[in-house]
C-alpha positions as CSV (number, residue, x, y, z in Angstrom):
1,X,-33.5,5.0,-45.3
2,X,-30.9,6.4,-42.9
3,X,-27.4,6.5,-44.4
4,X,-25.3,3.4,-43.8
5,X,-25.3,-0.2,-44.7
6,X,-28.0,-1.6,-46.9
7,X,-29.3,-3.7,-44.0
8,X,-29.2,-0.9,-41.3
9,X,-27.3,2.1,-40.2
10,X,-23.5,1.9,-39.7
11,X,-22.5,1.2,-36.2
12,X,-18.8,1.1,-35.1
13,X,-17.0,-0.3,-32.1
14,X,-13.4,-1.1,-31.3
15,X,-10.8,-2.2,-28.8
16,X,-8.5,0.6,-27.8
17,X,-5.2,0.6,-25.9
18,X,-1.5,0.2,-26.6
19,X,-0.5,-2.3,-27.8
20,X,-3.7,-3.8,-29.3
21,X,-2.3,-5.8,-32.2
22,X,-2.5,-9.1,-30.1
23,X,-6.1,-8.6,-29.0
24,X,-8.6,-11.3,-29.6
25,X,-11.5,-8.9,-29.0
26,X,-12.1,-8.2,-32.7
27,X,-12.4,-11.9,-33.3
28,X,-15.1,-12.3,-30.6
29,X,-17.1,-9.2,-31.3
30,X,-17.1,-9.7,-35.1
31,X,-18.3,-13.3,-34.5
32,X,-21.1,-11.9,-32.3
33,X,-22.2,-9.3,-34.9
34,X,-22.3,-12.0,-37.6
35,X,-24.4,-14.4,-35.5
36,X,-26.8,-11.6,-34.5
37,X,-27.2,-10.4,-38.1
38,X,-25.9,-7.0,-37.3
39,X,-24.5,-6.5,-40.8
40,X,-24.1,-2.7,-40.3
41,X,-21.7,-3.2,-37.4
42,X,-17.9,-3.3,-37.5
43,X,-15.3,-3.7,-34.8
44,X,-11.7,-2.5,-35.1
45,X,-8.5,-2.2,-33.1
46,X,-7.2,1.3,-32.3
47,X,-3.7,2.0,-31.0
48,X,-4.4,4.7,-28.4
49,X,-2.5,6.0,-25.4
50,X,-4.2,7.2,-22.2
51,X,-3.4,10.8,-22.9
52,X,-4.9,10.6,-26.4
53,X,-8.2,9.2,-25.3
54,X,-10.1,12.5,-24.5
55,X,-9.2,13.9,-28.0
56,X,-10.2,10.7,-29.7
57,X,-13.6,10.5,-28.1
58,X,-14.4,14.2,-28.7
59,X,-13.9,13.8,-32.4
60,X,-16.1,10.7,-32.9
61,X,-19.4,10.7,-34.7
62,X,-22.6,9.1,-33.5
63,X,-22.0,5.9,-35.4
64,X,-19.5,4.9,-32.7
65,X,-21.4,2.8,-30.1
66,X,-18.7,1.4,-27.7
67,X,-15.2,0.5,-26.9
68,X,-13.4,-2.4,-25.2
69,X,-10.7,-0.6,-23.2
70,X,-7.4,-2.2,-22.4
71,X,-4.2,-0.9,-20.9
72,X,-3.0,1.8,-20.5
73,X,-6.4,3.5,-21.0
74,X,-8.6,1.9,-18.2
75,X,-8.1,4.7,-15.7
76,X,-8.4,7.4,-18.3
77,X,-11.7,5.9,-19.4
78,X,-13.2,6.6,-16.0
79,X,-11.9,10.1,-16.0
80,X,-13.2,11.0,-19.4
81,X,-16.7,9.3,-19.1
82,X,-19.8,11.4,-18.7
83,X,-21.4,8.7,-16.6
84,X,-19.5,6.1,-14.4
85,X,-21.1,2.9,-13.2
86,X,-20.6,1.8,-9.6
87,X,-17.9,-0.9,-10.4
88,X,-15.5,1.3,-12.4
89,X,-16.0,4.0,-9.7
90,X,-14.9,1.6,-7.0
91,X,-12.0,0.2,-9.1
92,X,-11.1,3.6,-10.7
93,X,-10.8,1.6,-13.9
94,X,-13.1,0.8,-16.8
95,X,-12.7,-1.8,-19.5
96,X,-15.8,-0.7,-21.4
97,X,-17.2,2.6,-22.8
98,X,-20.8,2.7,-24.0
99,X,-22.5,5.5,-25.9
100,X,-25.4,7.0,-23.9
101,X,-28.7,8.2,-25.2
102,X,-27.6,11.7,-24.6
103,X,-24.6,11.2,-26.9
104,X,-22.0,10.9,-24.1
105,X,-20.0,7.9,-22.8
106,X,-20.7,5.7,-19.8
107,X,-17.9,3.8,-18.2
108,X,-18.5,0.1,-17.3
109,X,-16.4,-2.7,-16.0
110,X,-17.0,-6.3,-17.2
111,X,-13.7,-7.6,-15.9
112,X,-15.3,-8.5,-12.6
113,X,-18.0,-10.6,-14.3
114,X,-15.3,-12.2,-16.5
115,X,-13.2,-13.3,-13.5
116,X,-16.1,-14.5,-11.5
117,X,-17.7,-16.5,-14.3
118,X,-14.3,-18.0,-15.2
119,X,-13.9,-19.2,-11.6
120,X,-17.4,-20.6,-11.5
121,X,-16.8,-22.4,-14.8
122,X,-13.7,-23.9,-13.2
123,X,-15.7,-25.3,-10.3
124,X,-15.4,-22.5,-7.8
125,X,-18.9,-21.8,-6.5
126,X,-17.9,-20.3,-3.2
127,X,-14.7,-19.4,-1.4
128,X,-13.8,-18.0,2.0
129,X,-10.0,-17.6,1.7
130,X,-8.4,-16.6,-1.6
131,X,-5.3,-15.0,-2.9
132,X,-4.4,-12.5,-5.6
133,X,-1.0,-12.4,-7.2
134,X,-0.1,-8.9,-8.5
135,X,-1.7,-5.6,-7.6
136,X,-2.7,-3.8,-10.9
137,X,-6.1,-3.0,-12.2
138,X,-7.0,-6.6,-13.1
139,X,-6.0,-7.6,-9.5
140,X,-8.6,-5.2,-8.1
141,X,-11.3,-6.6,-10.4
142,X,-10.3,-10.1,-9.3
143,X,-10.7,-9.1,-5.7
144,X,-14.2,-7.9,-6.3
145,X,-15.0,-11.1,-8.1
146,X,-13.6,-13.2,-5.2
147,X,-15.6,-11.1,-2.7
148,X,-18.8,-11.7,-4.7
149,X,-18.1,-15.5,-4.3
150,X,-17.9,-15.1,-0.5
151,X,-14.2,-14.4,0.1
152,X,-13.7,-12.8,3.6
153,X,-9.9,-13.0,3.4
154,X,-7.7,-12.2,0.4
155,X,-3.9,-12.6,0.6
156,X,-2.2,-10.1,-1.7
157,X,1.2,-11.4,-3.0
158,X,3.2,-8.7,-4.7
159,X,6.8,-7.9,-5.6
160,X,6.5,-4.3,-4.2
161,X,4.0,-4.0,-1.3
162,X,3.8,-0.2,-1.8
163,X,2.1,-0.8,-5.2
164,X,-0.8,-2.7,-3.5
165,X,-2.3,0.5,-2.0
166,X,-5.2,0.7,-4.5
167,X,-6.0,-3.0,-4.3
168,X,-6.0,-2.7,-0.5
169,X,-8.4,0.3,-0.7
170,X,-10.8,-1.8,-2.8
171,X,-10.6,-4.7,-0.3
172,X,-11.2,-2.4,2.6
173,X,-14.3,-1.0,0.9
174,X,-15.6,-4.5,0.5
175,X,-14.9,-5.3,4.1
176,X,-12.6,-8.1,3.2
177,X,-9.5,-8.8,5.3
178,X,-6.2,-8.5,3.4
179,X,-2.7,-9.7,4.2
180,X,0.1,-8.5,2.0
181,X,3.0,-10.9,1.3
182,X,6.2,-10.1,-0.6
183,X,6.6,-12.5,-3.5
184,X,10.4,-12.7,-3.0
185,X,9.9,-13.9,0.6
186,X,7.0,-16.3,-0.1
187,X,7.4,-19.9,-0.8
188,X,3.8,-21.0,-1.0
189,X,0.3,-19.6,-1.2
190,X,-2.0,-21.1,1.4
191,X,-5.3,-20.1,-0.1
192,X,-7.2,-22.8,-2.0
193,X,-8.3,-20.4,-4.7
194,X,-5.8,-18.1,-6.4
195,X,-6.0,-15.5,-9.2
196,X,-2.7,-14.6,-10.8
197,X,-2.6,-11.2,-12.6
198,X,1.2,-11.4,-13.0
199,X,2.4,-10.4,-16.5
200,X,4.6,-12.7,-18.7
201,X,7.9,-11.3,-17.3
202,X,6.9,-12.4,-13.8
203,X,5.7,-15.9,-14.7
204,X,8.9,-17.7,-13.5
205,X,8.7,-16.3,-10.0
206,X,5.1,-17.3,-9.4
207,X,5.5,-20.7,-11.1
208,X,8.3,-21.5,-8.7
209,X,6.0,-21.2,-5.7
210,X,5.1,-24.5,-3.9
211,X,1.7,-25.3,-5.5
212,X,-0.5,-28.0,-3.9
213,X,-3.0,-30.6,-4.9
214,X,-6.6,-29.5,-5.3
215,X,-5.6,-25.8,-5.5
216,X,-7.4,-23.8,-8.1
217,X,-5.4,-21.1,-9.9
218,X,-6.9,-18.7,-12.5
219,X,-4.0,-17.3,-14.6
220,X,-5.4,-14.2,-16.5
221,X,-2.8,-14.8,-19.2
222,X,-3.9,-16.8,-22.2
223,X,-1.3,-16.4,-24.9
224,X,0.9,-19.4,-25.1
225,X,-1.4,-21.6,-23.0
226,X,-0.7,-23.5,-20.9
227,X,1.6,-20.9,-19.3
228,X,4.5,-21.9,-17.1
229,X,2.4,-21.2,-14.0
230,X,-0.5,-23.4,-15.3
231,X,1.9,-26.3,-16.1
232,X,3.3,-26.2,-12.5
233,X,-0.1,-26.0,-11.0
234,X,-1.3,-29.0,-13.0
235,X,1.9,-31.0,-12.2
236,X,1.2,-30.4,-8.5
237,X,-2.3,-31.9,-8.8
238,X,-4.1,-28.6,-8.9
239,X,-6.5,-27.1,-11.4
240,X,-5.4,-24.2,-13.7
241,X,-8.0,-22.0,-15.4
242,X,-7.0,-20.1,-18.5
243,X,-7.4,-16.3,-18.8
244,X,-9.1,-16.9,-22.1
245,X,-12.2,-17.6,-20.0
246,X,-12.0,-14.1,-18.5
247,X,-11.6,-12.6,-21.9
248,X,-14.5,-14.6,-23.3
249,X,-17.0,-13.8,-20.5
250,X,-16.2,-10.1,-20.2
251,X,-16.6,-9.8,-24.0
252,X,-20.0,-11.4,-23.9
253,X,-21.1,-8.7,-21.5
254,X,-19.6,-6.0,-23.6
255,X,-21.5,-7.2,-26.7
256,X,-24.8,-6.9,-24.7
257,X,-23.9,-3.5,-23.4
258,X,-23.0,-2.1,-26.8
259,X,-25.6,-3.7,-29.1
260,X,-28.5,-4.2,-26.7
261,X,-28.8,-7.9,-27.8
262,X,-28.1,-11.0,-25.8
263,X,-24.6,-12.3,-26.6
264,X,-24.5,-15.3,-29.0
265,X,-22.5,-17.5,-26.6
266,X,-22.1,-20.5,-28.9
267,X,-21.0,-18.4,-31.9
268,X,-18.4,-16.5,-29.8
269,X,-17.1,-19.7,-28.3
270,X,-16.8,-21.3,-31.7
271,X,-14.8,-18.3,-32.9
272,X,-12.2,-18.9,-30.2
273,X,-11.8,-22.5,-31.4
274,X,-11.6,-21.7,-35.1
């Protein structure tokens, strides 16, 4: 018998970034391992900065099978990977590292699937005109998800237009028309479908926009739900979707990539409600 757990070899995975103490990824992945009977698998949280990632990966043994990657390590994950999938190459950001058969690391991005599935679960099957609030790495993933649902125009609402360059590059590569709007000079978002990637400290500014009935807004935040933005959208007669859906669906894809088994959807969903 190979060394490891009595029911199989030891396999390890973790979420890495800084900070990671608040992450719900361990809860979701551990629930998946239990449901799948992967008794030799464990999932931890590692506090790691972007500059520390190459050294960390170089010192790991073969028992390490994958990582969920959060900020500030998403760009570094692409740079350090031996193989890079098409999505993280486009986004220049990866939220997943998976051990390859050759012993290296492959960069993947399941954020796009997470955003897209969250929108579909909220009733958005197709969209032509959408908007993204914010311009970071999650905003770029949201743009790809919106394009996959048919968006041909995406309005980009940001505090500093100069910071939208990378998001605009992604939209141009997707042949999607983009219009940049300054948040401080915008009173309303015209698009019927909106994805907000604005962090907690920017919630008040986006919540104060003139939200309309039947507008669908996905707020990628999930702590303290409903967020101030979600409350304002609901009060206006719109529909707010929690970022917990993004977290959930991107995690199901990560479980499949890391373990090779279909994600146990019901067990992972139950873990969130526990």
